[in-house]
C-alpha positions as CSV (number, residue, x, y, z in Angstrom):
1,X,21.1,5.6,28.3
2,X,18.8,5.7,31.4
3,X,16.4,2.9,33.2
4,X,18.3,-5.5,36.9
5,X,20.8,-11.9,38.3
6,X,20.6,-14.7,35.6
7,X,22.0,-17.8,34.2
8,X,25.7,-18.8,34.3
9,X,27.5,-17.2,31.6
10,X,27.8,-20.0,29.2
11,X,24.3,-20.9,28.8
12,X,23.7,-17.4,28.3
13,X,25.9,-17.3,25.4
14,X,23.9,-20.2,23.9
15,X,20.3,-18.6,24.4
16,X,21.7,-15.6,22.7
17,X,22.7,-17.7,19.3
18,X,19.3,-19.5,19.5
19,X,17.1,-16.1,19.8
20,X,19.0,-14.6,16.9
21,X,17.0,-15.6,14.1
22,X,14.1,-15.5,12.7
23,X,13.7,-19.3,11.3
24,X,11.9,-22.1,12.4
25,X,14.0,-23.2,15.7
26,X,12.8,-19.4,16.7
27,X,9.4,-19.8,16.8
28,X,9.5,-23.5,18.0
29,X,11.2,-22.0,20.9
30,X,8.8,-19.2,21.4
31,X,6.0,-21.6,21.0
32,X,5.5,-22.8,25.2
33,X,6.1,-19.3,26.0
34,X,3.0,-18.1,23.8
35,X,0.6,-21.0,25.3
36,X,1.4,-19.9,28.7
37,X,1.1,-16.7,28.0
38,X,-2.4,-16.8,26.0
39,X,-3.8,-19.2,28.9
40,X,-3.0,-16.4,31.7
41,X,-4.5,-13.8,29.0
42,X,-7.6,-15.9,29.2
43,X,-7.9,-16.6,32.7
44,X,-6.7,-13.2,33.9
45,X,-9.8,-11.9,32.3
46,X,-12.5,-14.0,34.0
47,X,-14.6,-12.8,36.2
48,X,-14.6,-14.8,40.0
49,X,-16.4,-12.4,42.2
50,X,-14.9,-9.9,44.5
51,X,-14.8,-12.9,47.0
52,X,-13.3,-15.7,45.2
53,X,-10.8,-12.6,43.6
54,X,-9.8,-11.6,47.1
55,X,-9.2,-15.5,48.2
56,X,-6.9,-16.1,45.0
57,X,-5.0,-12.7,45.3
58,X,-4.2,-13.1,48.5
59,X,-2.9,-16.7,47.7
60,X,-0.5,-15.8,45.0
61,X,0.6,-13.1,47.4
62,X,1.7,-15.5,49.8
63,X,3.0,-17.7,47.3
64,X,5.5,-15.1,46.0
65,X,6.0,-13.7,49.7
66,X,7.1,-17.1,50.6
67,X,9.2,-17.9,47.5
68,X,10.8,-13.9,48.2
69,X,11.7,-14.8,52.1
70,X,13.1,-18.9,51.6
71,X,15.4,-17.5,48.9
72,X,13.6,-20.0,46.2
73,X,12.3,-17.1,44.3
74,X,15.9,-17.7,41.8
75,X,15.1,-21.6,41.6
76,X,11.7,-20.8,39.9
77,X,12.5,-17.3,38.6
78,X,10.1,-17.7,35.6
79,X,7.0,-18.7,37.7
80,X,7.9,-16.0,40.4
81,X,7.6,-13.5,37.5
82,X,4.6,-14.9,35.6
83,X,2.6,-15.0,39.1
84,X,3.2,-11.2,39.6
85,X,1.7,-10.5,36.3
86,X,-1.1,-12.5,36.2
87,X,-2.2,-10.5,39.3
88,X,-1.3,-7.5,37.4
89,X,-3.1,-8.5,34.3
90,X,-6.6,-9.3,36.8
91,X,-6.6,-5.9,37.8
92,X,-6.4,-4.5,34.6
93,X,-8.9,-6.8,33.3
94,X,-11.3,-5.7,36.0
95,X,-10.3,-2.3,35.2
96,X,-11.2,-2.2,31.8
97,X,-14.6,-3.8,32.7
98,X,-15.8,-2.3,35.8
99,X,-14.5,1.2,36.8
100,X,-14.2,3.5,34.0
101,X,-16.7,6.6,34.1
102,X,-19.4,7.2,32.2
103,X,-18.9,8.8,29.3
104,X,-21.7,11.2,29.6
105,X,-20.2,12.6,32.8
106,X,-17.6,15.1,33.3
107,X,-15.7,12.4,35.1
108,X,-15.1,10.5,31.5
109,X,-12.1,13.2,30.9
110,X,-9.4,12.7,33.8
111,X,-10.8,9.3,34.5
112,X,-9.4,8.2,31.1
113,X,-6.3,10.2,31.6
114,X,-5.6,8.2,34.8
115,X,-6.7,4.9,33.1
116,X,-4.1,5.8,30.4
117,X,-1.3,6.5,33.1
118,X,-2.4,3.1,34.4
119,X,-1.9,1.4,31.0
120,X,1.2,2.7,30.7
121,X,2.6,1.7,34.1
122,X,1.4,-1.9,33.1
123,X,2.6,-1.8,29.8
124,X,6.2,-0.7,30.8
125,X,5.6,-3.4,33.9
126,X,5.2,-6.1,31.3
127,X,8.2,-5.1,28.8
128,X,10.1,-4.9,31.8
129,X,9.4,-8.5,33.0
130,X,9.9,-9.6,29.1
131,X,13.3,-7.8,29.0
132,X,14.6,-9.2,31.8
133,X,13.2,-12.4,32.0
134,X,16.9,-14.2,32.1
135,X,19.9,-11.0,32.2
136,X,23.1,-12.9,31.1
137,X,26.6,-12.7,32.3
138,X,29.3,-12.6,29.8
139,X,32.4,-14.7,30.2
140,X,36.1,-12.8,29.1
141,X,37.1,-14.4,26.1
142,X,41.1,-14.8,26.0
143,X,43.0,-12.5,23.8
144,X,45.6,-14.1,20.9
145,X,48.8,-15.5,22.4
146,X,50.1,-13.7,19.2
147,X,50.1,-10.1,19.5
148,X,50.4,-9.8,15.4
149,X,47.3,-11.5,15.1
150,X,45.3,-8.8,17.5
151,X,43.4,-6.1,15.9
152,X,44.7,-2.6,16.1
153,X,42.2,-0.5,18.3
154,X,41.7,3.4,17.7
155,X,40.8,4.9,20.9
156,X,38.2,8.7,20.3
157,X,38.1,10.9,22.8
158,X,35.8,13.5,21.7
159,X,35.6,16.9,23.2
160,X,34.6,20.0,23.2
161,X,34.6,22.6,26.1
162,X,36.3,20.1,28.6
163,X,39.2,21.1,31.2
164,X,42.8,20.4,29.8
165,X,43.3,18.5,33.3
166,X,40.2,16.6,32.7
167,X,41.4,15.6,29.3
168,X,44.9,15.1,29.9
169,X,43.7,12.2,32.7
170,X,41.7,10.5,30.2
171,X,44.6,10.5,27.8
172,X,46.7,9.5,30.2
173,X,44.5,6.4,31.3
174,X,44.0,5.6,27.6
175,X,47.6,4.9,26.5
176,X,48.1,3.0,29.8
177,X,45.5,1.0,28.8
178,X,47.5,-3.0,28.4
179,X,47.4,-3.9,24.9
180,X,50.5,-4.7,22.8
181,X,52.8,-1.4,21.5
182,X,51.9,-0.4,18.2
183,X,48.2,-1.5,18.5
184,X,46.8,1.0,20.1
185,X,46.6,4.7,19.2
186,X,44.4,7.1,21.2
187,X,42.7,10.3,19.4
188,X,41.6,13.3,21.2
189,X,38.7,14.8,18.7
190,X,38.4,18.4,19.5
191,X,35.7,20.2,18.4
192,X,36.5,23.3,20.2
193,X,39.2,24.6,18.6
194,X,37.9,23.6,15.0
195,X,38.7,25.8,11.9
196,X,35.3,27.8,12.6
197,X,35.6,28.4,16.1
198,X,38.7,29.8,15.5
199,X,37.6,32.2,12.7
200,X,34.8,33.3,15.3
201,X,33.4,37.0,14.4
202,X,33.9,37.3,18.2
203,X,37.5,37.6,18.9
204,X,37.6,37.1,22.8
205,X,35.8,33.7,21.1
206,X,38.4,33.1,18.2
207,X,41.6,33.6,20.5
208,X,40.1,31.4,23.3
209,X,39.8,28.4,20.3
210,X,43.1,29.5,19.0
211,X,44.6,29.2,22.3
212,X,42.8,25.6,23.0
213,X,44.0,24.2,20.0
214,X,47.8,25.1,20.6
215,X,47.3,23.6,24.4
216,X,45.5,20.6,23.3
217,X,48.1,19.8,20.7
218,X,51.1,20.3,22.7
219,X,49.1,18.2,25.3
220,X,48.5,15.1,22.3
221,X,52.0,15.4,21.6
222,X,53.8,15.0,25.4
223,X,51.4,12.0,26.2
224,X,51.7,10.4,22.7
225,X,48.5,10.5,21.6
226,X,47.2,12.4,18.3
227,X,45.0,15.5,18.1
228,X,42.3,16.0,15.6
229,X,40.1,18.6,14.8
230,X,38.0,19.4,11.6
231,X,36.7,22.6,9.8
232,X,33.3,23.0,10.7
233,X,31.1,22.3,14.0
234,X,28.7,20.1,12.1
235,X,26.2,17.2,13.9
236,X,27.9,17.7,17.1
237,X,29.6,14.5,17.9
238,X,28.0,12.5,15.5
239,X,29.9,14.6,13.0
240,X,32.8,15.1,15.5
241,X,33.4,11.3,15.3
242,X,32.0,10.6,11.9
243,X,35.3,13.2,10.7
244,X,37.4,11.4,12.7
245,X,36.5,7.7,10.7
246,X,37.8,9.2,7.6
247,X,41.3,9.8,9.1
248,X,42.2,6.6,11.1
249,X,42.5,3.2,10.4
250,X,41.9,0.9,13.2
251,X,39.9,-1.9,12.7
252,X,38.5,-1.2,16.0
253,X,37.5,1.9,17.7
254,X,37.0,2.6,21.7
255,X,34.9,5.6,22.3
256,X,35.1,7.5,25.6
257,X,33.5,10.5,26.4
258,X,36.2,13.3,27.7
259,X,35.1,12.6,31.4
260,X,35.1,9.1,31.2
261,X,38.8,7.4,32.6
262,X,39.4,3.8,31.7
263,X,41.0,1.3,33.7
264,X,43.8,-0.4,32.5
265,X,42.3,-4.2,31.5
266,X,39.5,-2.5,29.7
267,X,40.5,-4.1,26.1
268,X,41.4,-7.4,27.9
269,X,38.2,-7.7,28.7
270,X,36.3,-6.8,25.8
271,X,38.8,-7.1,22.5
272,X,38.7,-11.0,22.4
273,X,34.7,-11.2,22.0
274,X,35.1,-9.8,18.2
275,X,36.8,-12.6,17.1
276,X,34.6,-15.0,18.3
277,X,31.7,-13.6,16.2
278,X,32.1,-11.9,12.9
279,X,28.8,-10.3,13.2
280,X,29.8,-8.6,16.2
281,X,29.5,-4.9,15.8
282,X,29.9,-3.5,19.3
283,X,30.8,-4.3,23.1
284,X,29.5,-1.9,25.4
285,X,30.4,-1.9,29.0
286,X,28.8,0.0,32.1
287,X,29.0,3.7,33.0
288,X,30.2,4.1,36.5
289,X,30.5,7.6,38.4
290,X,32.7,8.4,41.0
291,X,30.9,11.2,41.8
292,X,27.1,12.0,43.3
293,X,24.9,13.1,40.9
294,X,22.4,16.2,42.3
295,X,20.0,13.9,43.6
296,X,22.4,11.6,45.6
297,X,24.2,14.4,47.0
298,X,21.3,16.7,47.9
299,X,19.8,13.6,49.6
300,X,22.9,12.5,51.1
301,X,23.0,9.0,49.8
302,X,25.8,8.4,47.6
303,X,28.0,5.3,48.6
304,X,25.1,4.2,51.1
305,X,22.3,3.0,48.4
306,X,22.8,1.7,44.9
307,X,23.4,4.8,42.4
308,X,20.4,5.3,39.9
309,X,22.0,4.2,37.0
310,X,22.9,0.8,38.5
311,X,19.4,-0.9,37.4
312,X,19.8,-0.1,34.0
313,X,23.7,-0.9,33.7
314,X,23.7,-4.0,35.9
315,X,20.5,-5.7,35.3
316,X,18.6,-3.5,32.2
317,X,21.5,-4.3,29.5
318,X,22.0,-7.5,30.6
319,X,18.5,-8.4,30.1
320,X,18.8,-6.6,26.3
321,X,21.6,-8.4,25.9
322,X,20.0,-11.7,26.3
323,X,18.0,-10.7,23.4
324,X,20.6,-9.6,21.2
325,X,19.6,-5.5,22.0
326,X,21.7,-4.6,24.2
327,X,22.8,-0.8,22.6
328,X,25.1,1.8,22.2
329,X,25.2,4.4,25.2
330,X,27.8,6.6,23.6
331,X,31.2,5.8,25.6
332,X,32.8,2.8,27.2
333,X,31.9,0.6,24.2
334,X,34.1,-0.9,21.4
335,X,32.7,-1.0,17.6
336,X,34.1,-2.5,14.6
337,X,34.9,-0.3,11.8
338,X,33.6,-2.3,8.7
339,X,30.3,-2.7,10.1
340,X,30.2,1.0,11.5
341,X,30.9,2.2,8.2
342,X,28.2,0.1,6.6
343,X,25.4,2.3,7.9
344,X,28.1,5.5,7.1
345,X,28.9,6.1,10.6
346,X,27.6,7.6,13.7
347,X,23.9,8.2,12.7
348,X,22.4,11.8,13.5
349,X,18.9,11.6,12.9
350,X,18.4,11.8,16.5
351,X,20.6,13.5,19.8
352,X,20.9,10.1,21.0
353,X,23.2,9.3,18.0
354,X,24.4,6.2,20.2
355,X,20.9,4.6,20.3
356,X,20.1,5.2,16.9
357,X,23.4,3.8,15.4
358,X,22.8,0.6,17.2
359,X,19.2,0.6,15.9
360,X,20.4,0.5,12.7
361,X,23.3,-2.1,13.1
362,X,21.0,-4.5,14.6
363,X,18.4,-3.9,11.9
364,X,21.1,-5.6,9.8
365,X,21.2,-8.6,11.3
366,X,24.2,-8.1,13.3
367,X,24.9,-8.5,16.7
368,X,26.2,-6.7,20.1
369,X,27.3,-8.4,23.4
370,X,27.4,-6.4,26.8
371,X,29.9,-6.4,29.4
372,X,28.7,-5.7,33.1
373,X,32.1,-4.9,34.4
374,X,32.6,-1.5,35.5
375,X,35.7,-0.5,33.5
376,X,35.6,3.5,33.0
377,X,34.9,6.0,35.8
378,X,32.9,9.2,35.2
379,X,31.7,12.5,36.3
380,X,27.8,12.9,36.8
381,X,26.2,16.3,36.1
382,X,27.1,18.4,39.7
383,X,23.9,20.4,39.2
384,X,20.2,19.6,39.2
385,X,19.8,21.9,36.1
386,X,22.7,20.2,34.2
387,X,21.2,16.7,35.6
388,X,17.6,17.8,34.0
389,X,19.2,19.2,30.8
390,X,20.7,15.7,30.5
391,X,17.6,13.9,30.8
392,X,15.9,16.1,28.6
393,X,18.3,14.8,26.0
394,X,17.6,11.7,26.3
395,X,14.1,11.4,26.4
396,X,13.9,13.6,23.5
397,X,16.3,11.4,21.8
398,X,15.0,8.1,22.4
399,X,11.2,9.6,21.6
400,X,12.7,11.2,18.2
401,X,13.7,7.5,17.5
402,X,10.4,5.8,18.1
403,X,8.7,8.4,16.0
404,X,11.3,8.4,12.9
405,X,12.6,4.8,13.2
406,X,10.3,3.2,15.1
407,X,11.4,-0.5,15.7
408,X,8.0,-2.2,15.3
409,X,7.6,-1.4,12.0
410,X,11.3,-1.0,10.9
411,X,12.7,-4.2,8.7
412,X,15.2,-6.8,9.8
413,X,14.4,-6.8,13.6
414,X,13.3,-10.0,15.2
415,X,10.6,-9.6,17.5
416,X,12.0,-9.7,20.8
417,X,14.2,-7.2,19.7
418,X,11.4,-5.1,18.7
419,X,9.9,-5.1,22.2
420,X,13.2,-4.7,23.8
421,X,13.8,-1.3,21.6
422,X,10.6,-0.1,22.3
423,X,11.0,-0.9,25.9
424,X,14.0,1.5,26.3
425,X,12.2,4.2,24.0
426,X,8.7,4.0,25.6
427,X,10.4,4.4,28.9
428,X,11.2,8.0,28.6
429,X,7.1,8.9,28.5
430,X,7.3,8.5,32.3
431,X,7.1,12.4,33.0
432,X,3.5,12.4,31.1
433,X,2.3,9.7,33.4
434,X,4.1,11.1,36.8
435,X,2.3,13.9,36.4
436,X,-1.3,12.2,35.4
437,X,-1.0,9.9,38.7
438,X,0.0,13.4,40.5
439,X,-3.4,15.6,39.3
440,X,-5.9,13.3,38.8
441,X,-6.7,12.8,42.1
442,X,-7.4,15.8,42.3
443,X,-10.9,15.9,40.2
444,X,-12.4,14.1,43.2
445,X,-11.0,15.6,46.3
446,X,-11.9,19.4,44.9
447,X,-15.1,18.2,42.6
448,X,-16.3,15.0,43.5
449,X,-15.8,13.6,40.4
450,X,-16.0,9.6,40.3
451,X,-13.0,9.2,38.1
452,X,-12.6,5.7,39.4
453,X,-15.7,3.7,40.1
454,X,-14.6,0.9,42.6
455,X,-15.7,0.0,46.1
456,X,-13.6,-0.6,49.0
457,X,-13.6,-3.9,48.9
458,X,-12.9,-4.4,44.9
459,X,-9.9,-1.9,45.4
460,X,-8.0,-4.2,48.0
461,X,-9.2,-7.4,45.9
462,X,-7.6,-6.1,42.4
463,X,-6.0,-2.5,43.1
464,X,-3.9,-3.4,46.2
465,X,-3.1,-6.7,45.3
466,X,-2.0,-5.4,42.4
467,X,0.6,-2.7,43.7
468,X,1.4,-4.9,46.3
469,X,2.8,-8.0,43.0
470,X,4.5,-5.2,41.3
471,X,6.3,-3.7,44.2
472,X,7.4,-7.3,45.3
473,X,8.2,-8.3,41.8
474,X,10.5,-5.1,41.4
475,X,12.3,-5.7,44.3
476,X,13.1,-9.1,43.2
477,X,14.4,-8.1,39.6
478,X,15.9,-5.1,40.7
479,X,16.3,-5.1,44.7
480,X,20.4,-5.2,45.0
481,X,20.6,-2.0,42.4
482,X,17.7,-0.2,43.2
483,X,16.2,0.4,46.7
484,X,12.1,0.3,46.7
485,X,10.2,3.8,46.0
486,X,13.4,5.5,45.2
487,X,13.0,5.2,40.8
488,X,9.4,6.9,41.8
489,X,11.0,9.5,43.5
490,X,14.0,10.2,40.8
491,X,11.1,10.6,38.3
492,X,8.6,12.9,39.8
493,X,11.7,15.2,40.5
494,X,12.1,15.2,36.9
495,X,8.5,15.0,35.5
496,X,7.6,18.8,36.0
497,X,10.4,19.6,33.3
498,X,10.6,16.9,31.2
499,X,7.0,16.8,30.2
500,X,8.0,20.0,28.7
501,X,10.8,18.7,26.8
502,X,8.9,15.3,25.3
503,X,5.6,17.8,24.3
504,X,8.0,19.7,22.0
505,X,9.5,16.5,20.3
506,X,6.6,15.4,19.9
507,X,5.4,18.2,18.1
508,X,8.5,18.7,16.3
509,X,10.3,15.5,15.7
510,X,13.3,17.1,13.9
511,X,13.8,20.0,16.1
512,X,15.4,19.0,19.3
513,X,19.2,19.8,19.0
514,X,22.1,18.3,20.8
515,X,23.5,20.1,24.0
516,X,27.1,19.3,25.8
517,X,26.1,18.3,29.6
518,X,27.7,20.2,32.1
519,X,30.7,18.7,34.1
520,X,32.9,19.6,37.0
521,X,31.0,22.3,38.1
522,X,31.7,23.7,41.7
523,X,28.9,25.4,44.3
524,X,29.9,27.9,46.6
525,X,27.0,27.7,48.7
526,X,23.9,25.7,49.7
527,X,20.6,27.2,47.7
528,X,17.7,26.5,46.8
529,X,17.5,26.1,42.7
530,X,14.9,27.9,40.7
531,X,13.9,24.7,39.4
532,X,12.2,24.4,43.1
533,X,9.0,26.9,41.4
534,X,6.9,24.0,39.8
535,X,7.8,21.7,42.6
536,X,6.4,24.2,45.2
537,X,3.6,24.8,43.5
538,X,2.6,21.2,43.4
539,X,3.3,20.9,47.0
540,X,0.8,23.4,47.4
541,X,-1.9,22.0,44.9
542,X,-1.7,18.9,46.6
543,X,-1.8,20.0,50.2
544,X,-4.7,22.4,49.4
545,X,-6.3,19.1,47.8
546,X,-5.7,17.2,51.0
547,X,-7.6,19.7,52.9
548,X,-10.6,19.9,50.6
549,X,-10.8,15.7,51.1
550,X,-10.6,16.3,54.3
551,X,-13.5,18.5,54.3
552,X,-15.5,16.3,52.0
553,X,-14.8,13.1,54.2
554,X,-16.8,15.1,56.8
555,X,-19.5,16.7,55.1
556,X,-20.2,13.1,52.5
557,X,-20.1,10.4,55.3
558,X,-21.7,7.6,52.6
559,X,-18.5,8.4,50.3
560,X,-15.8,7.9,53.1
561,X,-14.3,4.6,51.9
562,X,-13.7,6.0,48.5
563,X,-12.7,9.5,50.3
564,X,-10.1,7.5,52.2
565,X,-8.8,5.7,49.3
566,X,-8.0,9.3,47.3
567,X,-6.9,10.6,50.3
568,X,-4.2,8.2,51.2
569,X,-3.5,8.0,47.2
570,X,-2.7,11.9,47.5
571,X,-1.0,11.9,50.8
572,X,1.4,9.7,49.1
573,X,1.9,11.9,46.4
574,X,2.6,14.8,48.8
575,X,5.6,12.4,49.8
576,X,7.0,12.4,46.8
577,X,6.8,16.0,45.9
578,X,8.0,16.8,49.6
579,X,11.1,14.1,48.6
580,X,11.6,16.2,45.1
581,X,11.7,19.6,47.0
582,X,14.8,18.1,49.0
583,X,16.2,17.3,45.8
584,X,16.4,20.8,44.6
585,X,18.0,22.0,47.6
586,X,21.7,22.3,46.3
587,X,24.5,21.5,49.0
588,X,27.9,23.6,48.1
589,X,30.4,21.2,46.2
590,X,33.5,23.3,45.8
591,X,35.9,20.2,44.7
592,X,36.5,20.8,41.1
593,X,38.7,17.3,41.2
594,X,36.0,14.7,42.3
595,X,37.4,11.9,45.5
596,X,37.7,8.7,44.0
597,X,35.6,6.1,45.9
598,X,38.4,3.8,47.0
599,X,40.7,3.3,49.9
600,X,44.0,1.2,49.9
601,X,47.5,1.0,52.1
602,X,50.7,2.2,51.1
603,X,54.0,3.5,52.7
604,X,54.7,7.2,53.3
605,X,58.3,8.2,53.7
606,X,58.6,11.1,56.3
607,X,61.7,13.1,57.1
608,X,63.9,9.9,56.0
609,X,61.1,7.9,58.0
610,X,58.7,5.1,56.3
611,X,55.5,4.9,58.0
612,X,52.5,2.7,56.8
613,X,49.3,4.5,55.5
614,X,46.1,4.1,54.8
615,X,44.8,6.3,51.8
616,X,41.3,7.7,51.2
617,X,39.5,11.0,50.3
618,X,41.7,10.3,46.9
619,X,41.7,12.0,43.9
620,X,44.0,13.3,40.9
621,X,44.6,16.5,43.1
622,X,45.4,14.8,46.6
623,X,44.7,12.3,49.5
624,X,44.2,12.0,53.0
625,X,46.7,9.7,54.9
626,X,45.7,8.2,58.0
627,X,49.2,7.0,59.7
628,X,48.6,3.4,61.1
629,X,51.2,4.5,64.0
630,X,50.1,6.8,67.3
631,X,49.9,10.1,65.9
632,X,52.9,11.1,68.9
633,X,55.3,8.9,67.0
634,X,54.7,10.7,63.4
635,X,53.6,14.1,65.3
636,X,57.1,16.1,64.2
637,X,56.7,15.1,60.7
638,X,53.5,16.2,60.0
639,X,54.9,19.0,57.3
640,X,56.9,19.8,54.6
641,X,57.1,17.0,51.8
642,X,57.0,13.5,51.4
643,X,56.2,10.5,49.1
644,X,53.8,7.4,48.7
645,X,55.4,4.1,47.6
646,X,52.6,2.8,46.1
647,X,52.0,-1.0,44.3
648,X,51.1,-0.8,40.4
649,X,51.2,-3.7,38.2
650,X,54.1,-5.4,39.2
651,X,56.5,-2.6,40.7
652,X,56.6,-0.2,43.5
653,X,56.4,3.5,42.3
654,X,56.9,6.8,44.6
655,X,54.7,9.5,44.3
656,X,55.6,12.6,45.5
657,X,53.5,14.8,47.8
658,X,53.6,18.2,49.8
659,X,51.6,18.0,53.3
660,X,48.7,20.7,53.4
661,X,47.2,20.1,56.9
662,X,47.5,17.9,59.4
663,X,44.9,16.6,62.5
664,X,44.8,14.1,65.3
665,X,41.7,11.7,64.9
666,X,41.3,9.1,67.4
667,X,44.7,9.0,68.4
668,X,46.0,8.8,64.8
669,X,47.6,11.5,62.5
670,X,45.6,12.1,59.7
671,X,47.8,14.0,56.6
672,X,46.1,16.1,54.3
673,X,48.1,16.2,51.0
674,X,48.8,17.3,47.7
675,X,50.4,15.6,45.1
676,X,53.9,17.5,43.6
677,X,53.8,15.9,40.3
678,X,57.0,17.1,38.3
679,X,57.2,14.7,35.5
680,X,54.7,12.9,33.0
681,X,55.5,9.3,34.5
682,X,54.9,11.0,37.8
683,X,51.7,12.3,36.6
684,X,50.6,8.9,34.9
685,X,51.1,6.8,38.2
686,X,49.0,9.2,40.0
687,X,46.1,8.5,37.5
688,X,47.0,4.5,37.4
689,X,46.7,5.0,41.3
690,X,43.1,6.2,40.9
691,X,41.8,4.9,38.1
692,X,43.7,2.2,36.4
693,X,42.2,-0.6,38.6
694,X,38.6,-1.8,37.7
695,X,38.4,-4.2,40.8
696,X,38.2,-0.9,42.8
697,X,34.7,0.1,41.1
698,X,33.5,-3.8,41.8
699,X,34.2,-3.3,45.1
700,X,32.7,-0.1,45.3
701,X,29.4,-1.3,43.7
702,X,29.5,-4.4,46.2
703,X,29.7,-2.5,49.0
704,X,26.6,-0.4,48.1
705,X,24.6,-3.1,46.5
706,X,22.5,-5.0,49.0
707,X,18.8,-6.0,49.2
708,X,16.4,-3.8,50.8
709,X,13.2,-5.1,51.6
710,X,10.0,-3.1,50.6
711,X,8.8,-2.3,54.5
712,X,12.6,-1.2,54.9
713,X,12.5,0.7,51.7
714,X,9.5,2.9,52.2
715,X,11.0,3.8,55.9
716,X,13.7,4.7,54.2
717,X,11.9,6.3,51.7
718,X,9.4,8.5,53.9
719,X,12.2,9.4,56.4
720,X,14.6,10.6,53.4
721,X,11.4,12.9,52.2
722,X,10.2,14.3,55.2
723,X,13.3,15.4,56.4
724,X,14.9,16.4,53.1
725,X,12.1,18.3,52.1
726,X,11.3,20.1,55.1
727,X,15.1,21.1,54.9
728,X,14.5,22.2,51.4
729,X,11.3,24.4,52.1
730,X,12.8,25.8,55.4
731,X,15.7,26.5,53.1
732,X,13.6,27.9,50.1
733,X,11.8,30.6,53.3
734,X,15.0,31.9,54.4
735,X,16.6,32.2,50.9
736,X,13.3,34.3,50.0
737,X,12.8,36.2,53.2
738,X,12.6,39.9,52.7
739,X,11.6,39.9,48.6
740,X,7.9,39.7,47.0
741,X,6.9,36.0,48.8
742,X,7.8,33.4,51.1
743,X,8.4,31.0,48.8
744,X,10.2,33.2,46.2
745,X,13.1,30.8,45.5
746,X,15.7,33.5,43.8
747,X,17.9,32.8,40.5
748,X,21.3,31.6,42.1
749,X,24.7,31.6,40.4
750,X,27.1,28.8,39.7
751,X,30.2,28.4,39.6
752,X,32.0,26.9,36.1
753,X,35.3,25.7,35.6
754,X,36.3,26.9,31.9
755,X,39.1,25.2,30.1
756,X,41.5,28.0,30.8
757,X,41.2,27.5,34.6
758,X,39.6,30.8,34.9
759,X,35.9,31.0,36.7
760,X,32.8,32.6,35.9
761,X,29.7,33.1,37.3
762,X,26.5,32.0,35.0
763,X,22.7,31.9,36.1
764,X,21.0,28.4,36.7
765,X,18.7,27.8,34.5
């Protein structure tokens, strides 16, 4: 799902055990928290006057900044968090008491809508503070020394329309996980070759399903895996997994998406948890992506800035874990079969069957654990259209659960679990709040409606200090995994499209259906997506509002202080929308096999000579080899075939390659090579080279996880929005020139790689 450093692992485990029950001890533990919260709420609601509020707020901000700059904040984490939250509570109390418009005026409706968006934002701030008050790290429990007592593990790889090469990579990696022989079985659950699909009324579709069924059966037999399909395509991924549950027997089940390639140590680091706790139903690990998502690619931030999902998987899930509320994310998780079967298998009321399943199991008093080490490598959607489709499904599914199985009323949860699940669900209402923040200021700039009744001094004393405290707190909690203002940019880029999806599920909670997210797409050229239209409309609307505000500033000198505040707010919104337009300026992506973000040393044999090389630009298909010696030494060898000698585990392996091109860079010879594997063993070695080590993913994340200051983050964000947004607008103008209007965005084509290797052009929608 999409959404963070904590206590030592050992004490963190004790916290989970202590908080798990509903007995007197739990309430005694909560008592001091309740007292502190009550005192904070009472004090925060008192009216000290604007002058005293200014002094109080600036003093507390100075304390927060001092603790942050000095590095002392982690030593007084709870005090730091409560101090920042107190300033937000002061703002909310003042906002309710003094700033709402008169109900008899036209300003009341937009004023209340703005207030509702602010209430949502502050609610999410408080929920986030609670969830992440003390995230934990799990130690790795050792596996039993006697293999005979280890549980059998079934690996399920659900598939629908994925390419055979992608499936082969995942299956090979699953078979290579370190675990005793005879205790591990890998199953491909193919929903693309079901009996229903083989008997499709369309002969071409039927033939494709038959061919897929045969091809994948051969693939599984060759790799030592099991091929399973079913008669009917019912209940999407949940139905596919449940059908396999009735035909397998392993005590533990590892579920992997078809594009989620596991590292060799995944089972070593997770299975031991189940021996420690018989009530444990799941161990979840992070989803790590080796390719940039559309926003990272189009804004050119991949590798230089932490990815969006790291905020959830490196902090958020660890915070949830401290309350026994870490939930199933659909892949990279091991589940205990007995507990899963006690609720009838994977749930299917919503289209986010994973979180729903965890909800039901937690409601039965069972426990979950989260291991924060990245041990799978997956693929992000390549196009903004696919990205929006994926996020729409997540948003609709989580809101479905909130409407149909609300954790606030559902029996069996502890209070912290209720709050934690509510936080994960309510988060997906962000598109509504973001659109209100964008649009409601226009009521004042266009029509002069006083939707926010406050003087300039009051806004500084309450509003600006609340915003500053929120920024400082967010930067403290998520600084290494999320830079300032980037999450807001992601949310605004999605908001116009997810609002409709949210509205539909609110009206018809049972209507949404599961759709598979497209992966391994290629883009043959740069273009501006047709999804730019609503963003261009918003840009024009906010620009017109800025002009209207400037006119109002000139025409109404007595209102200039308030006009200045709203104009600044509108300018900030313009910056976000401009950045979102840069997001929908799609950049070409011609690689069907994504690069793996790792670099390592090896030896290459070229024409009988052995040369030390650095491997980079690595993928399943090939790599770039940089020879460490002078280019002149090996210039004559830069053609034909060769082989790489690499260390895999405790042995050296040879991987043959053919040279595709050679260039000289900085007096070093750089070879572009294609792996020329002839045996299954050689292909398995390439998979191990690319995906075998979780150390590589840990190192890659560490290299881009560095804290960014608020001012530095704003400068980076503003530059990103202005440069990329302007380029997106210029590209849209060029693309639409000669058609019906300057801002026409054409229906561009995307190229999709089909399982059989053929390619089609499909409209991007």
